[in-house]
All heavy atoms as TSV, in Angstrom:
chain	resi	resn	atom	element	x	y	z
A	1	MET	N	N	-104.377	20.226	-22.865
A	1	MET	CA	C	-103.982	21.388	-23.625
A	1	MET	C	C	-104.307	22.627	-22.793
A	1	MET	O	O	-105.356	22.738	-22.199
A	1	MET	CB	C	-104.733	21.446	-24.954
A	1	MET	CG	C	-104.451	22.700	-25.719
A	1	MET	SD	S	-105.010	22.852	-27.431
A	1	MET	CE	C	-106.520	22.035	-27.532
A	2	GLY	N	N	-103.353	23.552	-22.760
A	2	GLY	CA	C	-103.552	24.810	-22.063
A	2	GLY	C	C	-103.489	25.952	-23.059
A	2	GLY	O	O	-102.627	25.972	-23.934
A	3	ILE	N	N	-104.415	26.886	-22.926
A	3	ILE	CA	C	-104.459	28.043	-23.822
A	3	ILE	C	C	-104.530	29.311	-22.980
A	3	ILE	O	O	-105.344	29.415	-22.073
A	3	ILE	CB	C	-105.682	27.987	-24.758
A	3	ILE	CG1	C	-105.626	26.756	-25.637
A	3	ILE	CG2	C	-105.765	29.246	-25.598
A	3	ILE	CD1	C	-106.870	26.542	-26.478
A	4	LYS	N	N	-103.630	30.263	-23.301
A	4	LYS	CA	C	-103.653	31.578	-22.663
A	4	LYS	C	C	-103.691	32.619	-23.770
A	4	LYS	O	O	-102.957	32.515	-24.746
A	4	LYS	CB	C	-102.403	31.795	-21.812
A	4	LYS	CG	C	-102.301	30.892	-20.612
A	4	LYS	CD	C	-101.060	31.210	-19.801
A	4	LYS	CE	C	-100.954	30.289	-18.607
A	4	LYS	NZ	N	-99.786	30.615	-17.781
A	5	LYS	N	N	-104.564	33.630	-23.602
A	5	LYS	CA	C	-104.655	34.708	-24.581
A	5	LYS	C	C	-104.263	36.015	-23.900
A	5	LYS	O	O	-104.890	36.425	-22.936
A	5	LYS	CB	C	-106.072	34.809	-25.138
A	5	LYS	CG	C	-106.471	33.604	-25.947
A	5	LYS	CD	C	-107.869	33.738	-26.493
A	5	LYS	CE	C	-108.253	32.499	-27.285
A	5	LYS	NZ	N	-109.612	32.598	-27.811
A	6	ILE	N	N	-103.197	36.624	-24.412
A	6	ILE	CA	C	-102.668	37.860	-23.844
A	6	ILE	C	C	-102.305	38.817	-24.978
A	6	ILE	O	O	-101.568	38.440	-25.882
A	6	ILE	CB	C	-101.409	37.594	-22.992
A	6	ILE	CG1	C	-101.660	36.583	-21.875
A	6	ILE	CG2	C	-100.823	38.885	-22.437
A	6	ILE	CD1	C	-102.482	37.086	-20.727
A	7	ASP	N	N	-102.776	40.043	-24.926
A	7	ASP	CA	C	-102.398	41.109	-25.865
A	7	ASP	C	C	-102.493	40.687	-27.334
A	7	ASP	O	O	-101.645	41.044	-28.147
A	7	ASP	CB	C	-100.978	41.609	-25.574
A	7	ASP	CG	C	-100.860	42.252	-24.208
A	7	ASP	OD1	O	-101.890	42.657	-23.652
A	7	ASP	OD2	O	-99.731	42.356	-23.704
A	8	GLY	N	N	-103.493	39.900	-27.682
A	8	GLY	CA	C	-103.683	39.486	-29.068
A	8	GLY	C	C	-102.950	38.211	-29.452
A	8	GLY	O	O	-103.155	37.669	-30.527
A	9	PHE	N	N	-102.071	37.726	-28.571
A	9	PHE	CA	C	-101.337	36.488	-28.821
A	9	PHE	C	C	-102.054	35.329	-28.151
A	9	PHE	O	O	-102.662	35.486	-27.091
A	9	PHE	CB	C	-99.908	36.564	-28.251
A	9	PHE	CG	C	-99.046	37.578	-28.914
A	9	PHE	CD1	C	-98.847	38.830	-28.334
A	9	PHE	CD2	C	-98.424	37.308	-30.121
A	9	PHE	CE1	C	-98.045	39.777	-28.939
A	9	PHE	CE2	C	-97.617	38.245	-30.740
A	9	PHE	CZ	C	-97.430	39.487	-30.146
A	10	LYS	N	N	-101.969	34.167	-28.765
A	10	LYS	CA	C	-102.524	32.949	-28.169
A	10	LYS	C	C	-101.366	31.989	-27.927
A	10	LYS	O	O	-100.608	31.679	-28.842
A	10	LYS	CB	C	-103.567	32.314	-29.093
A	10	LYS	CG	C	-104.234	31.097	-28.477
A	10	LYS	CD	C	-105.513	30.707	-29.199
A	10	LYS	CE	C	-105.250	29.991	-30.484
A	10	LYS	NZ	N	-106.453	29.402	-31.072
A	11	PHE	N	N	-101.211	31.546	-26.684
A	11	PHE	CA	C	-100.148	30.633	-26.283
A	11	PHE	C	C	-100.760	29.269	-25.982
A	11	PHE	O	O	-101.653	29.167	-25.146
A	11	PHE	CB	C	-99.433	31.161	-25.039
A	11	PHE	CG	C	-98.802	32.508	-25.240
A	11	PHE	CD1	C	-99.494	33.671	-24.920
A	11	PHE	CD2	C	-97.528	32.617	-25.748
A	11	PHE	CE1	C	-98.918	34.921	-25.103
A	11	PHE	CE2	C	-96.936	33.854	-25.933
A	11	PHE	CZ	C	-97.634	35.006	-25.613
A	12	VAL	N	N	-100.296	28.246	-26.680
A	12	VAL	CA	C	-100.869	26.905	-26.545
A	12	VAL	C	C	-99.789	25.922	-26.099
A	12	VAL	O	O	-98.739	25.815	-26.736
A	12	VAL	CB	C	-101.472	26.432	-27.891
A	12	VAL	CG1	C	-102.045	25.032	-27.756
A	12	VAL	CG2	C	-102.529	27.399	-28.379
A	13	THR	N	N	-100.059	25.214	-25.013
A	13	THR	CA	C	-99.173	24.138	-24.565
A	13	THR	C	C	-99.937	22.827	-24.667
A	13	THR	O	O	-101.139	22.779	-24.390
A	13	THR	CB	C	-98.704	24.340	-23.114
A	13	THR	OG1	O	-99.845	24.492	-22.277
A	13	THR	CG2	C	-97.812	25.556	-22.981
A	14	LEU	N	N	-99.247	21.778	-25.064
A	14	LEU	CA	C	-99.860	20.457	-25.216
A	14	LEU	C	C	-99.230	19.498	-24.219
A	14	LEU	O	O	-97.997	19.419	-24.120
A	14	LEU	CB	C	-99.651	19.949	-26.644
A	14	LEU	CG	C	-100.160	20.873	-27.756
A	14	LEU	CD1	C	-99.713	20.364	-29.106
A	14	LEU	CD2	C	-101.668	20.970	-27.692
A	15	VAL	N	N	-100.057	18.761	-23.488
A	15	VAL	CA	C	-99.572	17.848	-22.462
A	15	VAL	C	C	-98.712	16.737	-23.054
A	15	VAL	O	O	-97.659	16.406	-22.534
A	15	VAL	CB	C	-100.764	17.242	-21.678
A	15	VAL	CG1	C	-100.291	16.195	-20.706
A	15	VAL	CG2	C	-101.528	18.333	-20.964
A	16	SER	N	N	-99.109	16.185	-24.174
A	16	SER	CA	C	-98.406	15.036	-24.748
A	16	SER	C	C	-97.389	15.436	-25.820
A	16	SER	O	O	-96.973	14.600	-26.611
A	16	SER	CB	C	-99.414	14.054	-25.339
A	16	SER	OG	O	-100.128	14.684	-26.388
A	17	ASP	N	N	-96.996	16.706	-25.855
A	17	ASP	CA	C	-96.051	17.189	-26.866
A	17	ASP	C	C	-94.628	16.742	-26.512
A	17	ASP	O	O	-94.336	16.390	-25.374
A	17	ASP	CB	C	-96.121	18.711	-26.946
A	17	ASP	CG	C	-95.872	19.243	-28.348
A	17	ASP	OD1	O	-95.430	18.460	-29.206
A	17	ASP	OD2	O	-96.124	20.429	-28.579
A	18	HIS	N	N	-93.753	16.772	-27.487
A	18	HIS	CA	C	-92.365	16.323	-27.315
A	18	HIS	C	C	-91.563	17.290	-26.436
A	18	HIS	O	O	-91.948	18.432	-26.236
A	18	HIS	CB	C	-91.690	16.189	-28.688
A	18	HIS	CG	C	-91.685	17.467	-29.467
A	18	HIS	ND1	N	-90.704	18.424	-29.328
A	18	HIS	CD2	C	-92.561	17.970	-30.365
A	18	HIS	CE1	C	-90.962	19.443	-30.128
A	18	HIS	NE2	N	-92.099	19.195	-30.768
A	19	ALA	N	N	-90.446	16.791	-25.927
A	19	ALA	CA	C	-89.529	17.618	-25.128
A	19	ALA	C	C	-88.721	18.500	-26.073
A	19	ALA	O	O	-88.550	18.159	-27.237
A	19	ALA	CB	C	-88.608	16.725	-24.318
A	20	PRO	N	N	-88.210	19.608	-25.627
A	20	PRO	CA	C	-88.349	20.239	-24.313
A	20	PRO	C	C	-89.714	20.902	-24.167
A	20	PRO	O	O	-90.423	21.121	-25.147
A	20	PRO	CB	C	-87.233	21.297	-24.320
A	20	PRO	CG	C	-87.108	21.684	-25.747
A	20	PRO	CD	C	-87.376	20.418	-26.526
A	21	TYR	N	N	-90.061	21.217	-22.918
A	21	TYR	CA	C	-91.336	21.863	-22.647
A	21	TYR	C	C	-91.372	23.189	-23.395
A	21	TYR	O	O	-90.477	24.021	-23.258
A	21	TYR	CB	C	-91.510	22.081	-21.143
A	21	TYR	CG	C	-92.832	22.686	-20.759
A	21	TYR	CD1	C	-94.023	22.051	-21.112
A	21	TYR	CD2	C	-92.899	23.868	-20.062
A	21	TYR	CE1	C	-95.245	22.598	-20.777
A	21	TYR	CE2	C	-94.115	24.428	-19.708
A	21	TYR	CZ	C	-95.280	23.789	-20.069
A	21	TYR	OH	O	-96.482	24.337	-19.737
A	22	HIS	N	N	-92.386	23.381	-24.230
A	22	HIS	CA	C	-92.459	24.570	-25.062
A	22	HIS	C	C	-93.903	25.011	-25.265
A	22	HIS	O	O	-94.836	24.306	-24.903
A	22	HIS	CB	C	-91.794	24.316	-26.427
A	22	HIS	CG	C	-92.468	23.265	-27.240
A	22	HIS	ND1	N	-92.281	21.919	-27.024
A	22	HIS	CD2	C	-93.343	23.358	-28.266
A	22	HIS	CE1	C	-93.008	21.241	-27.887
A	22	HIS	NE2	N	-93.661	22.089	-28.652
A	23	VAL	N	N	-94.051	26.205	-25.846
A	23	VAL	CA	C	-95.364	26.776	-26.113
A	23	VAL	C	C	-95.430	27.170	-27.586
A	23	VAL	O	O	-94.436	27.613	-28.159
A	23	VAL	CB	C	-95.631	27.983	-25.178
A	23	VAL	CG1	C	-94.649	29.098	-25.409
A	23	VAL	CG2	C	-97.045	28.491	-25.303
A	24	HIS	N	N	-96.586	26.962	-28.191
A	24	HIS	CA	C	-96.840	27.381	-29.569
A	24	HIS	C	C	-97.482	28.756	-29.502
A	24	HIS	O	O	-98.409	28.974	-28.721
A	24	HIS	CB	C	-97.791	26.408	-30.278
A	24	HIS	CG	C	-97.245	25.027	-30.413
A	24	HIS	ND1	N	-96.739	24.545	-31.585
A	24	HIS	CD2	C	-97.116	24.017	-29.511
A	24	HIS	CE1	C	-96.329	23.311	-31.418
A	24	HIS	NE2	N	-96.537	22.968	-30.146
A	25	ILE	N	N	-97.010	29.704	-30.335
A	25	ILE	CA	C	-97.506	31.067	-30.306
A	25	ILE	C	C	-98.265	31.366	-31.590
A	25	ILE	O	O	-97.759	31.113	-32.687
A	25	ILE	CB	C	-96.360	32.088	-30.142
A	25	ILE	CG1	C	-95.573	31.793	-28.874
A	25	ILE	CG2	C	-96.895	33.500	-30.076
A	25	ILE	CD1	C	-94.237	31.244	-29.159
A	26	TYR	N	N	-99.476	31.931	-31.429
A	26	TYR	CA	C	-100.321	32.304	-32.567
A	26	TYR	C	C	-100.685	33.780	-32.449
A	26	TYR	O	O	-100.835	34.319	-31.349
A	26	TYR	CB	C	-101.613	31.487	-32.574
A	26	TYR	CG	C	-101.407	30.016	-32.766
A	26	TYR	CD1	C	-101.158	29.180	-31.685
A	26	TYR	CD2	C	-101.461	29.449	-34.036
A	26	TYR	CE1	C	-100.959	27.819	-31.863
A	26	TYR	CE2	C	-101.266	28.097	-34.227
A	26	TYR	CZ	C	-101.015	27.289	-33.130
A	26	TYR	OH	O	-100.808	25.946	-33.313
A	27	PHE	N	N	-100.850	34.426	-33.599
A	27	PHE	CA	C	-101.353	35.794	-33.655
A	27	PHE	C	C	-102.271	35.868	-34.871
A	27	PHE	O	O	-101.864	35.522	-35.977
A	27	PHE	CB	C	-100.200	36.804	-33.792
A	27	PHE	CG	C	-100.650	38.227	-33.692
A	27	PHE	CD1	C	-100.967	38.783	-32.466
A	27	PHE	CD2	C	-100.770	39.016	-34.822
A	27	PHE	CE1	C	-101.389	40.097	-32.364
A	27	PHE	CE2	C	-101.196	40.324	-34.743
A	27	PHE	CZ	C	-101.497	40.862	-33.507
A	28	ASN	N	N	-103.511	36.294	-34.656
A	28	ASN	CA	C	-104.531	36.304	-35.720
A	28	ASN	C	C	-104.665	34.931	-36.372
A	28	ASN	O	O	-104.725	34.806	-37.592
A	28	ASN	CB	C	-104.211	37.359	-36.784
A	28	ASN	CG	C	-104.382	38.756	-36.264
A	28	ASN	OD1	O	-105.146	38.995	-35.338
A	28	ASN	ND2	N	-103.660	39.689	-36.841
A	29	GLU	N	N	-104.691	33.894	-35.546
A	29	GLU	CA	C	-104.845	32.496	-35.979
A	29	GLU	C	C	-103.701	31.988	-36.860
A	29	GLU	O	O	-103.787	30.915	-37.444
A	29	GLU	CB	C	-106.194	32.283	-36.681
A	29	GLU	CG	C	-107.387	32.605	-35.804
A	29	GLU	CD	C	-107.416	31.842	-34.487
A	29	GLU	OE1	O	-107.110	30.634	-34.464
A	29	GLU	OE2	O	-107.725	32.465	-33.459
A	30	LYS	N	N	-102.614	32.728	-36.970
A	30	LYS	CA	C	-101.447	32.293	-37.732
A	30	LYS	C	C	-100.339	31.931	-36.743
A	30	LYS	O	O	-100.037	32.710	-35.830
A	30	LYS	CB	C	-100.963	33.419	-38.652
A	30	LYS	CG	C	-99.755	33.037	-39.470
A	30	LYS	CD	C	-99.316	34.179	-40.351
A	30	LYS	CE	C	-98.040	33.789	-41.075
A	30	LYS	NZ	N	-97.467	34.908	-41.803
A	31	GLU	N	N	-99.729	30.750	-36.919
A	31	GLU	CA	C	-98.672	30.330	-35.997
A	31	GLU	C	C	-97.395	31.117	-36.262
A	31	GLU	O	O	-96.888	31.159	-37.378
A	31	GLU	CB	C	-98.385	28.839	-36.117
A	31	GLU	CG	C	-97.388	28.381	-35.065
A	31	GLU	CD	C	-97.190	26.877	-35.002
A	31	GLU	OE1	O	-97.608	26.175	-35.936
A	31	GLU	OE2	O	-96.617	26.422	-34.017
A	32	LEU	N	N	-96.886	31.749	-35.204
A	32	LEU	CA	C	-95.640	32.503	-35.305
A	32	LEU	C	C	-94.431	31.605	-35.073
A	32	LEU	O	O	-93.356	31.868	-35.589
A	32	LEU	CB	C	-95.622	33.642	-34.288
A	32	LEU	CG	C	-96.720	34.690	-34.425
A	32	LEU	CD1	C	-96.598	35.719	-33.311
A	32	LEU	CD2	C	-96.650	35.352	-35.781
A	33	GLY	N	N	-94.605	30.577	-34.257
A	33	GLY	CA	C	-93.497	29.671	-33.964
A	33	GLY	C	C	-93.654	29.052	-32.589
A	33	GLY	O	O	-94.713	29.121	-31.977
A	34	ARG	N	N	-92.555	28.449	-32.123
A	34	ARG	CA	C	-92.542	27.785	-30.816
A	34	ARG	C	C	-91.427	28.386	-29.961
A	34	ARG	O	O	-90.379	28.764	-30.469
A	34	ARG	CB	C	-92.288	26.288	-30.975
A	34	ARG	CG	C	-93.344	25.593	-31.812
A	34	ARG	CD	C	-92.950	24.185	-32.163
A	34	ARG	NE	N	-91.738	24.235	-32.980
A	34	ARG	CZ	C	-90.910	23.218	-33.155
A	34	ARG	NH1	N	-91.161	22.070	-32.590
A	34	ARG	NH2	N	-89.838	23.340	-33.896
A	35	PHE	N	N	-91.692	28.433	-28.640
A	35	PHE	CA	C	-90.721	28.980	-27.702
A	35	PHE	C	C	-90.411	27.932	-26.656
A	35	PHE	O	O	-91.299	27.386	-26.010
A	35	PHE	CB	C	-91.278	30.247	-27.045
A	35	PHE	CG	C	-90.313	30.933	-26.136
A	35	PHE	CD1	C	-89.300	31.730	-26.659
A	35	PHE	CD2	C	-90.401	30.798	-24.761
A	35	PHE	CE1	C	-88.406	32.373	-25.824
A	35	PHE	CE2	C	-89.511	31.430	-23.925
A	35	PHE	CZ	C	-88.508	32.223	-24.456
A	36	ASP	N	N	-89.122	27.635	-26.485
A	36	ASP	CA	C	-88.634	26.663	-25.509
A	36	ASP	C	C	-88.654	27.318	-24.131
A	36	ASP	O	O	-87.847	28.211	-23.850
A	36	ASP	CB	C	-87.221	26.239	-25.904
A	36	ASP	CG	C	-86.598	25.231	-24.967
A	36	ASP	OD1	O	-87.149	24.972	-23.876
A	36	ASP	OD2	O	-85.545	24.689	-25.320
A	37	ILE	N	N	-89.561	26.878	-23.278
A	37	ILE	CA	C	-89.709	27.470	-21.954
A	37	ILE	C	C	-88.549	27.056	-21.046
A	37	ILE	O	O	-88.062	27.854	-20.251
A	37	ILE	CB	C	-91.063	27.064	-21.335
A	37	ILE	CG1	C	-92.195	27.605	-22.201
A	37	ILE	CG2	C	-91.181	27.587	-19.911
A	37	ILE	CD1	C	-93.551	27.062	-21.858
A	38	GLU	N	N	-88.074	25.826	-21.175
A	38	GLU	CA	C	-86.986	25.324	-20.329
A	38	GLU	C	C	-85.691	26.103	-20.540
A	38	GLU	O	O	-84.992	26.428	-19.593
A	38	GLU	CB	C	-86.729	23.846	-20.609
A	38	GLU	CG	C	-87.818	22.927	-20.131
A	38	GLU	CD	C	-87.522	21.477	-20.442
A	38	GLU	OE1	O	-86.336	21.093	-20.459
A	38	GLU	OE2	O	-88.489	20.732	-20.666
A	39	HIS	N	N	-85.342	26.380	-21.792
A	39	HIS	CA	C	-84.077	27.033	-22.112
A	39	HIS	C	C	-84.232	28.515	-22.458
A	39	HIS	O	O	-83.252	29.181	-22.790
A	39	HIS	CB	C	-83.383	26.295	-23.262
A	39	HIS	CG	C	-83.114	24.864	-22.935
A	39	HIS	ND1	N	-83.866	23.832	-23.450
A	39	HIS	CD2	C	-82.199	24.297	-22.117
A	39	HIS	CE1	C	-83.416	22.689	-22.981
A	39	HIS	NE2	N	-82.408	22.934	-22.161
A	40	GLN	N	N	-85.475	29.029	-22.403
A	40	GLN	CA	C	-85.780	30.441	-22.620
A	40	GLN	C	C	-85.274	30.966	-23.966
A	40	GLN	O	O	-84.621	32.011	-24.045
A	40	GLN	CB	C	-85.193	31.294	-21.481
A	40	GLN	CG	C	-85.784	31.001	-20.126
A	40	GLN	CD	C	-87.199	31.521	-19.992
A	40	GLN	OE1	O	-87.406	32.721	-19.964
A	40	GLN	NE2	N	-88.171	30.632	-19.922
A	41	LYS	N	N	-85.596	30.228	-25.056
A	41	LYS	CA	C	-85.183	30.682	-26.386
A	41	LYS	C	C	-86.157	30.154	-27.441
A	41	LYS	O	O	-86.816	29.146	-27.240
A	41	LYS	CB	C	-83.762	30.218	-26.705
A	41	LYS	CG	C	-83.586	28.719	-26.749
A	41	LYS	CD	C	-82.148	28.356	-27.034
A	41	LYS	CE	C	-82.023	26.843	-27.164
A	41	LYS	NZ	N	-80.668	26.444	-27.494
A	42	PRO	N	N	-86.243	30.856	-28.579
A	42	PRO	CA	C	-87.123	30.399	-29.665
A	42	PRO	C	C	-86.641	29.067	-30.233
A	42	PRO	O	O	-85.433	28.803	-30.298
A	42	PRO	CB	C	-87.000	31.495	-30.717
A	42	PRO	CG	C	-86.471	32.678	-30.005
A	42	PRO	CD	C	-85.643	32.152	-28.879
A	43	MET	N	N	-87.572	28.226	-30.635
A	43	MET	CA	C	-87.238	26.948	-31.255
A	43	MET	C	C	-87.232	27.064	-32.776
A	43	MET	O	O	-86.667	26.223	-33.454
A	43	MET	CB	C	-88.236	25.863	-30.820
A	43	MET	CG	C	-88.158	25.522	-29.353
A	43	MET	SD	S	-89.397	24.324	-28.836
A	43	MET	CE	C	-88.856	22.848	-29.657
A	44	ASP	N	N	-87.884	28.073	-33.299
A	44	ASP	CA	C	-87.984	28.285	-34.742
A	44	ASP	C	C	-87.295	29.594	-35.117
A	44	ASP	O	O	-87.446	30.599	-34.426
A	44	ASP	CB	C	-89.458	28.346	-35.173
A	44	ASP	CG	C	-90.218	27.091	-34.812
A	44	ASP	OD1	O	-89.703	26.000	-35.090
A	44	ASP	OD2	O	-91.318	27.211	-34.246
A	45	LYS	N	N	-86.571	29.576	-36.224
A	45	LYS	CA	C	-85.869	30.783	-36.672
A	45	LYS	C	C	-86.838	31.877	-37.093
A	45	LYS	O	O	-86.501	33.052	-37.056
A	45	LYS	CB	C	-84.917	30.445	-37.810
A	45	LYS	CG	C	-83.760	29.600	-37.353
A	45	LYS	CD	C	-82.790	29.339	-38.466
A	45	LYS	CE	C	-81.666	28.456	-37.932
A	45	LYS	NZ	N	-80.625	28.247	-38.917
A	46	LYS	N	N	-88.063	31.501	-37.470
A	46	LYS	CA	C	-89.037	32.497	-37.917
A	46	LYS	C	C	-89.641	33.299	-36.759
A	46	LYS	O	O	-90.233	34.343	-36.981
A	46	LYS	CB	C	-90.149	31.841	-38.728
A	46	LYS	CG	C	-91.023	30.883	-37.925
A	46	LYS	CD	C	-92.082	30.253	-38.791
A	46	LYS	CE	C	-92.938	29.305	-37.962
A	46	LYS	NZ	N	-94.002	28.729	-38.764
A	47	LEU	N	N	-89.465	32.823	-35.522
A	47	LEU	CA	C	-90.022	33.509	-34.358
A	47	LEU	C	C	-89.087	34.634	-33.920
A	47	LEU	O	O	-87.955	34.399	-33.528
A	47	LEU	CB	C	-90.228	32.532	-33.197
A	47	LEU	CG	C	-90.822	33.129	-31.926
A	47	LEU	CD1	C	-92.225	33.672	-32.193
A	47	LEU	CD2	C	-90.863	32.102	-30.822
A	48	ILE	N	N	-89.581	35.857	-34.002
A	48	ILE	CA	C	-88.816	37.035	-33.600
A	48	ILE	C	C	-89.431	37.588	-32.316
A	48	ILE	O	O	-90.629	37.879	-32.274
A	48	ILE	CB	C	-88.839	38.104	-34.707
A	48	ILE	CG1	C	-88.209	37.535	-35.972
A	48	ILE	CG2	C	-88.119	39.364	-34.246
A	48	ILE	CD1	C	-88.417	38.392	-37.185
A	49	LEU	N	N	-88.617	37.718	-31.289
A	49	LEU	CA	C	-89.114	38.211	-30.007
A	49	LEU	C	C	-89.142	39.739	-30.002
A	49	LEU	O	O	-88.176	40.390	-29.639
A	49	LEU	CB	C	-88.244	37.694	-28.859
A	49	LEU	CG	C	-88.298	36.198	-28.616
A	49	LEU	CD1	C	-87.357	35.812	-27.491
A	49	LEU	CD2	C	-89.701	35.751	-28.297
A	50	THR	N	N	-90.271	40.280	-30.407
A	50	THR	CA	C	-90.455	41.729	-30.383
A	50	THR	C	C	-90.742	42.169	-28.955
A	50	THR	O	O	-91.004	41.339	-28.072
A	50	THR	CB	C	-91.624	42.137	-31.289
A	50	THR	OG1	O	-92.826	41.542	-30.778
A	50	THR	CG2	C	-91.398	41.702	-32.732
A	51	LYS	N	N	-90.717	43.458	-28.723
A	51	LYS	CA	C	-90.999	43.987	-27.385
A	51	LYS	C	C	-92.411	43.600	-26.946
A	51	LYS	O	O	-92.633	43.211	-25.798
A	51	LYS	CB	C	-90.832	45.505	-27.386
A	51	LYS	CG	C	-90.974	46.130	-26.037
A	51	LYS	CD	C	-90.686	47.616	-26.082
A	51	LYS	CE	C	-90.782	48.209	-24.696
A	51	LYS	NZ	N	-90.462	49.637	-24.695
A	52	ARG	N	N	-93.357	43.676	-27.863
A	52	ARG	CA	C	-94.749	43.337	-27.554
A	52	ARG	C	C	-94.891	41.864	-27.184
A	52	ARG	O	O	-95.585	41.517	-26.230
A	52	ARG	CB	C	-95.629	43.666	-28.761
A	52	ARG	CG	C	-97.079	43.415	-28.546
A	52	ARG	CD	C	-97.886	43.833	-29.741
A	52	ARG	NE	N	-99.277	43.476	-29.550
A	52	ARG	CZ	C	-100.183	43.520	-30.484
A	52	ARG	NH1	N	-99.871	43.960	-31.682
A	52	ARG	NH2	N	-101.419	43.156	-30.244
A	53	LEU	N	N	-94.186	40.983	-27.931
A	53	LEU	CA	C	-94.243	39.556	-27.636
A	53	LEU	C	C	-93.537	39.243	-26.313
A	53	LEU	O	O	-94.021	38.445	-25.520
A	53	LEU	CB	C	-93.627	38.746	-28.780
A	53	LEU	CG	C	-93.641	37.230	-28.638
A	53	LEU	CD1	C	-95.047	36.695	-28.371
A	53	LEU	CD2	C	-93.059	36.579	-29.878
A	54	ARG	N	N	-92.403	39.890	-26.040
A	54	ARG	CA	C	-91.701	39.694	-24.766
A	54	ARG	C	C	-92.595	40.080	-23.591
A	54	ARG	O	O	-92.652	39.375	-22.584
A	54	ARG	CB	C	-90.430	40.532	-24.711
A	54	ARG	CG	C	-89.281	39.945	-25.445
A	54	ARG	CD	C	-88.036	40.816	-25.219
A	54	ARG	NE	N	-86.941	40.371	-26.027
A	54	ARG	CZ	C	-86.133	39.370	-25.691
A	54	ARG	NH1	N	-86.297	38.743	-24.562
A	54	ARG	NH2	N	-85.160	39.005	-26.493
A	55	ASN	N	N	-93.302	41.203	-23.713
A	55	ASN	CA	C	-94.209	41.637	-22.643
A	55	ASN	C	C	-95.330	40.626	-22.431
A	55	ASN	O	O	-95.708	40.342	-21.296
A	55	ASN	CB	C	-94.781	43.018	-22.941
A	55	ASN	CG	C	-93.744	44.111	-22.784
A	55	ASN	OD1	O	-92.773	43.955	-22.069
A	55	ASN	ND2	N	-93.958	45.226	-23.468
A	56	ALA	N	N	-95.866	40.071	-23.516
A	56	ALA	CA	C	-96.921	39.057	-23.402
A	56	ALA	C	C	-96.371	37.796	-22.732
A	56	ALA	O	O	-97.045	37.186	-21.900
A	56	ALA	CB	C	-97.486	38.726	-24.782
A	57	PHE	N	N	-95.139	37.396	-23.083
A	57	PHE	CA	C	-94.508	36.244	-22.440
A	57	PHE	C	C	-94.361	36.470	-20.937
A	57	PHE	O	O	-94.600	35.569	-20.136
A	57	PHE	CB	C	-93.114	35.978	-23.027
A	57	PHE	CG	C	-93.085	35.016	-24.161
A	57	PHE	CD1	C	-92.514	35.377	-25.373
A	57	PHE	CD2	C	-93.595	33.743	-24.043
A	57	PHE	CE1	C	-92.461	34.495	-26.431
A	57	PHE	CE2	C	-93.551	32.844	-25.087
A	57	PHE	CZ	C	-92.991	33.224	-26.278
A	58	LYS	N	N	-93.943	37.657	-20.562
A	58	LYS	CA	C	-93.775	37.968	-19.132
A	58	LYS	C	C	-95.105	37.908	-18.397
A	58	LYS	O	O	-95.189	37.412	-17.268
A	58	LYS	CB	C	-93.121	39.331	-18.961
A	58	LYS	CG	C	-91.661	39.328	-19.343
A	58	LYS	CD	C	-91.034	40.697	-19.202
A	58	LYS	CE	C	-89.581	40.659	-19.675
A	58	LYS	NZ	N	-88.971	41.985	-19.646
A	59	LYS	N	N	-96.177	38.397	-19.042
A	59	LYS	CA	C	-97.508	38.366	-18.411
A	59	LYS	C	C	-98.004	36.945	-18.205
A	59	LYS	O	O	-98.709	36.662	-17.246
A	59	LYS	CB	C	-98.511	39.143	-19.258
A	59	LYS	CG	C	-98.300	40.642	-19.215
A	59	LYS	CD	C	-99.305	41.348	-20.105
A	59	LYS	CE	C	-99.065	42.833	-20.156
A	59	LYS	NZ	N	-100.001	43.531	-21.048
A	60	THR	N	N	-97.645	36.043	-19.128
A	60	THR	CA	C	-98.071	34.641	-18.998
A	60	THR	C	C	-97.210	33.870	-18.020
A	60	THR	O	O	-97.606	32.817	-17.536
A	60	THR	CB	C	-98.035	33.908	-20.339
A	60	THR	OG1	O	-96.702	33.940	-20.845
A	60	THR	CG2	C	-98.986	34.493	-21.342
A	61	GLY	N	N	-96.001	34.384	-17.744
A	61	GLY	CA	C	-95.099	33.702	-16.825
A	61	GLY	C	C	-94.149	32.762	-17.540
A	61	GLY	O	O	-93.375	32.041	-16.897
A	62	TYR	N	N	-94.153	32.723	-18.872
A	62	TYR	CA	C	-93.280	31.843	-19.622
A	62	TYR	C	C	-91.867	32.401	-19.738
A	62	TYR	O	O	-90.910	31.647	-19.918
A	62	TYR	CB	C	-93.821	31.594	-21.036
A	62	TYR	CG	C	-95.089	30.787	-21.062
A	62	TYR	CD1	C	-96.159	31.174	-21.857
A	62	TYR	CD2	C	-95.222	29.632	-20.310
A	62	TYR	CE1	C	-97.326	30.440	-21.906
A	62	TYR	CE2	C	-96.398	28.895	-20.347
A	62	TYR	CZ	C	-97.437	29.294	-21.145
A	62	TYR	OH	O	-98.588	28.575	-21.183
A	63	LEU	N	N	-91.711	33.705	-19.643
A	63	LEU	CA	C	-90.389	34.330	-19.767
A	63	LEU	C	C	-89.982	34.860	-18.415
A	63	LEU	O	O	-90.741	35.564	-17.758
A	63	LEU	CB	C	-90.429	35.468	-20.800
A	63	LEU	CG	C	-89.101	36.090	-21.188
A	63	LEU	CD1	C	-88.215	35.056	-21.882
A	63	LEU	CD2	C	-89.323	37.261	-22.123
A	64	LYS	N	N	-88.778	34.520	-17.990
A	64	LYS	CA	C	-88.296	34.941	-16.660
A	64	LYS	C	C	-87.673	36.302	-16.714
A	64	LYS	O	O	-87.217	36.792	-17.673
A	64	LYS	CB	C	-87.266	33.933	-16.155
A	64	LYS	CG	C	-87.882	32.571	-15.935
A	64	LYS	CD	C	-86.842	31.595	-15.489
A	64	LYS	CE	C	-87.478	30.217	-15.361
A	64	LYS	NZ	N	-86.558	29.205	-15.004
């Protein structure tokens, strides 16, 4: 399991998780959703890519 904390967001990747390669996003210990790293798009409709979240993704290297 990999955990990165950036700008108040927590990004969690699991080694044995299902395909496609994705990250779980948390804010204040509440899950916001999952982001598909391979295809560069949200996996859950509830996940909204705000400017703040996009910047955090770029800092982690998950968003190109």
